[in-house]
C-alpha positions in Angstrom: -96.5 -8.7 -53.2 -99.3 -6.7 -54.6 -100.2 -5.5 -57.7 -100.4 -1.5 -56.4 -96.7 -2.6 -54.7 -95.2 -3.6 -58.6 -96.6 -1.0 -60.1 -95.6 1.8 -57.4 -91.9 0.2 -57.2 -91.6 -1.7 -60.9 -89.5 -4.1 -58.5 -90.5 -7.4 -59.9 -89.4 -11.3 -58.2 -87.7 -13.9 -59.7 -89.7 -15.3 -63.3 -88.1 -18.1 -63.3 -87.4 -20.1 -60.2 -84.3 -22.1 -60.6 -83.2 -20.3 -63.6 -80.1 -17.8 -63.2 -81.7 -14.1 -63.1 -85.0 -15.7 -63.3 -85.3 -14.3 -66.7 -88.6 -14.4 -69.0 -89.0 -13.9 -72.9 -91.7 -11.4 -73.1 -92.6 -11.0 -77.7 -92.0 -7.9 -79.1 -93.1 -5.9 -82.6 -90.0 -5.3 -84.5 -89.4 -1.7 -84.3 -87.4 0.7 -83.0 -87.8 2.7 -79.6 -85.9 3.6 -76.8 -85.0 0.1 -75.0 -82.1 -2.0 -76.5 -83.7 -4.5 -78.7 -86.9 -4.0 -77.7 -85.9 -5.5 -73.6 -87.9 -5.2 -71.0 -87.4 -5.2 -67.1 -87.7 -8.5 -65.5 -86.4 -9.3 -62.0 -84.2 -5.9 -62.4 -82.5 -7.0 -65.6 -82.8 -6.4 -69.0 -84.1 -9.4 -70.6 -83.8 -9.5 -74.5 -86.2 -10.6 -76.6 -84.1 -11.8 -79.4 -82.2 -14.1 -76.7 -83.6 -18.0 -76.7 -85.0 -17.6 -73.0 -87.3 -20.5 -71.0 -90.8 -20.3 -70.9 -93.0 -17.8 -68.7 -93.5 -20.1 -65.2 -96.8 -20.3 -63.7 -96.6 -16.7 -62.1 -94.6 -14.1 -63.2 -95.2 -10.0 -63.3 -94.9 -7.5 -65.4 -94.0 -3.5 -65.4 -93.5 -0.6 -67.5 -91.6 1.3 -65.0 -88.5 1.7 -66.1 -89.2 0.9 -69.9 -88.6 4.0 -71.7 -92.0 5.5 -72.8 -92.0 5.8 -76.3 -92.0 1.4 -76.0 -94.6 0.9 -73.1 -97.4 0.6 -75.2 -95.8 -1.7 -77.6 -93.8 -3.6 -74.6 -97.4 -3.8 -73.3 -99.0 -4.8 -75.6 -96.4 -8.0 -76.1 -96.5 -9.0 -72.6 -100.1 -9.4 -72.9 -100.2 -11.6 -76.0 -97.8 -13.8 -74.3 -99.7 -13.6 -70.9 -103.2 -13.3 -71.5 -104.8 -11.9 -74.8 -103.7 -10.1 -77.4 -105.0 -6.7 -77.6 -104.1 -3.4 -79.8 -103.6 -0.9 -77.1 -103.4 2.9 -76.9 -103.4 5.7 -74.9 -106.0 8.2 -74.9 -103.8 11.2 -74.3 -100.0 12.0 -74.8 -99.2 10.9 -71.2 -96.6 8.1 -71.4 -98.9 4.6 -70.0 -97.7 3.1 -67.1 -99.3 -0.5 -66.1 -98.7 -3.9 -64.1 -99.8 -6.8 -64.6 -99.2 -10.3 -62.3 -100.4 -13.0 -64.2 -100.9 -16.9 -62.8 -101.2 -19.4 -65.0 -103.0 -23.2 -65.5 -103.1 -25.9 -67.5 -106.5 -24.6 -68.4 -107.1 -21.5 -67.0 -105.1 -18.3 -67.0 -105.3 -15.6 -64.0 -104.4 -12.2 -64.1 -104.7 -8.7 -62.1 -104.1 -5.6 -63.9 -103.2 -1.9 -63.3 -102.8 0.9 -65.4 -103.6 4.3 -66.4 -106.4 5.3 -69.0 -106.2 3.6 -72.1 -108.6 2.2 -75.1 -108.0 -1.8 -75.8 -109.4 -3.3 -78.8 -109.9 -6.6 -80.7 -111.6 -5.9 -84.5 -112.2 -8.6 -87.0 -108.7 -8.1 -89.0 -107.4 -8.3 -85.4 -108.5 -11.3 -84.5 -108.4 -13.0 -87.7 -104.6 -12.4 -87.0 -104.6 -13.2 -83.7 -107.1 -15.2 -82.1 -107.4 -16.7 -78.9 -110.5 -19.7 -78.9 -111.0 -18.1 -74.8 -113.6 -16.5 -73.3 -112.8 -13.7 -71.2 -114.4 -12.3 -67.7 -112.7 -8.9 -66.8 -113.8 -8.2 -63.0 -113.8 -4.2 -62.6 -112.3 -3.4 -59.1 -111.9 0.4 -59.8 -113.1 2.7 -62.4 -115.9 3.3 -64.7 -115.4 1.7 -68.2 -117.2 0.9 -71.7 -117.5 -2.2 -73.3 -118.4 -1.8 -77.2 -119.6 -4.7 -79.1 -121.8 -5.7 -82.2 -125.3 -5.6 -80.5 -124.4 -2.0 -78.5 -122.4 -1.2 -75.9 -122.3 -1.8 -72.0 -120.7 0.1 -68.7 -118.7 -1.3 -66.1 -118.5 -0.2 -62.5 -116.2 -1.5 -59.7 -118.4 -4.4 -58.4 -119.7 -5.8 -61.7 -118.2 -8.2 -64.3 -118.1 -8.7 -67.4 -118.2 -11.9 -69.9 -117.4 -12.6 -73.4 -116.0 -14.5 -76.6 -112.5 -12.8 -77.4 -112.6 -14.2 -80.8 -115.9 -11.7 -81.2 -115.0 -7.9 -81.8 -115.1 -5.5 -79.0 -113.4 -2.2 -77.4 -112.7 -0.9 -74.3 -111.7 2.0 -72.9 -111.1 3.3 -69.3 -111.0 7.3 -69.1 -109.6 7.4 -65.7 -107.9 4.1 -65.3 -108.0 0.2 -64.7 -108.1 -1.8 -61.9 -109.4 -5.3 -62.4 -109.5 -8.5 -62.3 -109.1 -11.0 -65.9 -109.8 -14.9 -66.1 -109.6 -16.5 -69.4 -111.1 -20.1 -69.7 -110.9 -21.9 -73.1 -113.8 -21.8 -75.3 -114.5 -25.7 -75.7 -114.4 -25.5 -71.9 -116.6 -23.0 -71.3 -119.1 -25.0 -73.1 -118.8 -27.9 -71.5 -118.9 -25.9 -67.8 -121.9 -23.5 -69.0 -124.0 -25.9 -70.5 -123.8 -24.9 -74.0 -124.2 -21.8 -73.7 -123.6 -20.0 -77.4 -122.0 -16.9 -75.7 -123.3 -14.1 -78.8 -123.3 -11.2 -76.3 -121.9 -10.0 -73.4 -122.8 -11.1 -69.8 -122.8 -9.1 -67.4 -123.0 -9.9 -63.4 -122.6 -7.8 -59.8 -119.9 -9.7 -58.0 -119.6 -6.8 -55.4 -121.5 -6.8 -52.4 -124.9 -7.5 -52.2 -123.8 -10.3 -55.4 -124.6 -13.9 -55.1 -122.2 -15.8 -52.8 -120.5 -17.7 -56.1 -119.9 -14.8 -58.1 -118.3 -13.3 -54.6 -116.2 -16.3 -53.9 -114.6 -16.3 -57.3 -113.6 -13.1 -57.9 -112.3 -13.6 -54.3 -110.3 -16.6 -54.8 -109.6 -15.1 -58.0 -107.4 -12.2 -56.0 -106.2 -14.4 -53.5 -104.4 -17.0 -55.9 -102.8 -13.8 -57.6 -101.5 -12.4 -54.5 -99.9 -15.6 -53.2 -96.6 -16.8 -53.3 -97.7 -20.1 -53.8 -101.7 -20.8 -54.6 -103.2 -24.1 -53.0 -102.8 -27.1 -55.6 -106.7 -27.1 -55.7 -107.1 -23.5 -56.5 -107.6 -24.3 -60.1 -110.2 -26.9 -59.4 -112.0 -24.5 -57.2 -112.1 -21.9 -59.5 -113.4 -24.0 -62.5 -116.6 -24.8 -59.5 -117.1 -21.3 -58.8 -117.2 -20.7 -63.0 -119.2 -23.5 -63.7 -122.1 -21.9 -61.4 -121.8 -18.3 -62.6 -121.6 -18.9 -66.0 -124.6 -21.7 -66.3 -126.7 -18.7 -64.5 -126.6 -21.5 -61.1 -128.3 -24.0 -62.9 -125.2 -26.0 -63.1 -123.6 -25.9 -59.2 -122.0 -28.5 -58.2 -121.1 -29.8 -54.4 -117.2 -28.2 -54.6 -118.7 -25.3 -56.1 -121.4 -25.0 -53.4 -119.1 -25.5 -50.6 -116.7 -23.0 -51.7 -119.2 -20.5 -52.0 -120.7 -21.3 -48.6 -116.7 -21.4 -47.3 -116.9 -18.0 -48.2 -120.2 -16.8 -46.9 -118.8 -18.4 -43.3 -115.5 -16.5 -43.6 -117.1 -13.2 -44.1 -119.8 -13.7 -41.2 -117.7 -15.2 -38.9 -118.0 -13.1 -36.1 -122.0 -13.3 -36.0 -122.4 -15.7 -33.6 -126.1 -16.3 -35.0 -124.3 -17.6 -38.1 -126.7 -20.7 -38.7 -126.7 -23.8 -41.2 -129.8 -22.5 -42.5 -128.7 -19.1 -43.1 -125.5 -20.4 -45.2 -127.7 -23.1 -47.0 -130.0 -20.5 -48.1 -126.9 -17.8 -48.9 -125.9 -20.3 -51.2 -129.0 -21.5 -52.5 -129.1 -25.2 -51.7 -130.7 -27.0 -48.9 -129.1 -27.4 -45.5 -129.8 -31.3 -46.4 -127.3 -30.3 -49.7 -125.4 -28.1 -47.9 -124.0 -30.8 -45.2 -123.7 -33.3 -48.2 -121.4 -30.7 -50.1 -119.3 -30.4 -46.7 -119.6 -34.0 -45.9 -117.5 -35.5 -49.7 -114.8 -33.4 -47.9 -114.9 -34.8 -44.7 -116.2 -31.9 -43.4 -119.7 -31.2 -41.0 -120.9 -27.5 -41.3 -120.4 -27.2 -37.7 -116.9 -28.5 -37.1 -115.7 -26.8 -40.2 -117.9 -23.2 -38.7 -115.9 -23.8 -34.7 -112.6 -24.5 -36.6 -112.5 -21.4 -38.6 -113.4 -19.4 -35.4 -110.5 -20.9 -33.3 -108.4 -20.7 -36.6 -109.0 -16.7 -36.4 -109.1 -16.3 -32.3 -105.6 -18.2 -32.3 -104.3 -15.8 -35.1 -105.1 -12.6 -33.3 -104.3 -14.0 -29.7 -100.7 -14.0 -31.8 -101.3 -10.4 -33.2 -99.2 -7.5 -32.6 -102.3 -5.8 -33.5 -104.5 -7.4 -30.9 -102.6 -6.6 -28.2 -104.8 -4.7 -26.3 -107.4 -6.9 -26.6 -109.1 -9.2 -23.8 -109.5 -13.1 -24.5 -113.0 -12.2 -24.0 -113.6 -9.7 -26.8 -111.1 -11.9 -28.9 -114.0 -14.9 -28.6 -116.3 -12.3 -29.4 -115.0 -10.9 -32.2 -115.0 -14.4 -33.9 -118.1 -15.3 -33.2 -118.2 -17.1 -29.6 -121.0 -16.1 -27.4 -119.3 -17.3 -24.4 -115.7 -16.6 -23.1 -115.5 -20.0 -21.0 -116.6 -22.1 -24.3 -114.0 -20.4 -26.5 -111.2 -21.1 -24.0 -112.3 -24.8 -23.5 -112.6 -25.5 -26.9 -109.4 -23.3 -27.5 -107.3 -25.9 -25.2 -108.7 -29.0 -26.6 -108.2 -28.1 -30.1 -104.4 -26.8 -29.7 -103.2 -28.1 -26.3 -102.6 -24.7 -25.1 -104.9 -21.9 -23.7 -105.9 -18.7 -25.3 -103.4 -17.2 -22.8 -100.9 -19.4 -23.0 -100.3 -19.1 -26.6 -100.7 -15.3 -26.2 -97.1 -15.3 -23.4 -96.0 -17.9 -26.4 -96.3 -15.1 -29.1 -95.4 -12.9 -27.3 -92.0 -14.5 -26.9 -91.2 -14.7 -30.5 -92.6 -18.5 -30.6 -94.2 -19.2 -33.7 -97.5 -21.1 -34.4 -97.3 -24.6 -35.1 
């Protein structure tokens, strides 16, 4: 379930697999409100903050849907304090706050996709003294313009841009038209290691949208995909760290694993181009063809075999998709980057032990792909 569905419907999957009711504690500040004992909606039930409940699991969600408007800001702050970063949050006008968040926690990293109506979030000097985090935060704007005030001035942020800053330095962020963003937090000691000792005294803004470097693009894509997945791959944290290493160091401290992830992302986005070459991929990633080959070899692959395998996988998925029912085998071959239908059919049969037409027929009969 994506964040848009959570935000719209207020439907929350179980927060703690294996725990009856999927209950999870969300801390709150003392005070009165429309909710009983500071309760918040979790998986369709009301979970009391005063109960002794299990810690939040790796993947969980929060929405203000179903919470009394008078208590939404307080519980929104409470959720972020537990799941991401402690923030002093206020709305811009008297309209009720609407907000939703999908969170994914790893041993070192925290990821989130956040959506909400107009609001201002702040970490002042006094607030930081009471709520230190010891993390560097990276905010990836997906929609809506935002401002970012800090000691040295202010920055504006548009969709496709990200800003990286030490969360224990004062800042204020504003979203006049609402926000939709990805967030990544990295412990400060780990950030220093990954960035080559960089002191983050001022915010660093960088692009991750169309035209940005492949490492930054793939970093945002991986974060978003991990948050959308019911079962993120085991290597997500390691791959995100390697991509972040390259971004945080300005491309100076890239690793083979980071280059490999960026190359795979670039290949995925250009798979339908029959002229896609090793030279193009290596140039896009910013390394030599030899270094690219070495990065693939470390994973037991070659660039050429990886591209061929990915094209065959995508072709097979299209053959089995009802949405591509009207496409002929030749059209599907072309869509995934094959110049020759015959070559597509031959390599397809070698890979899957079935012809494209047999695969399509099996899919129509409801036979699942193996």
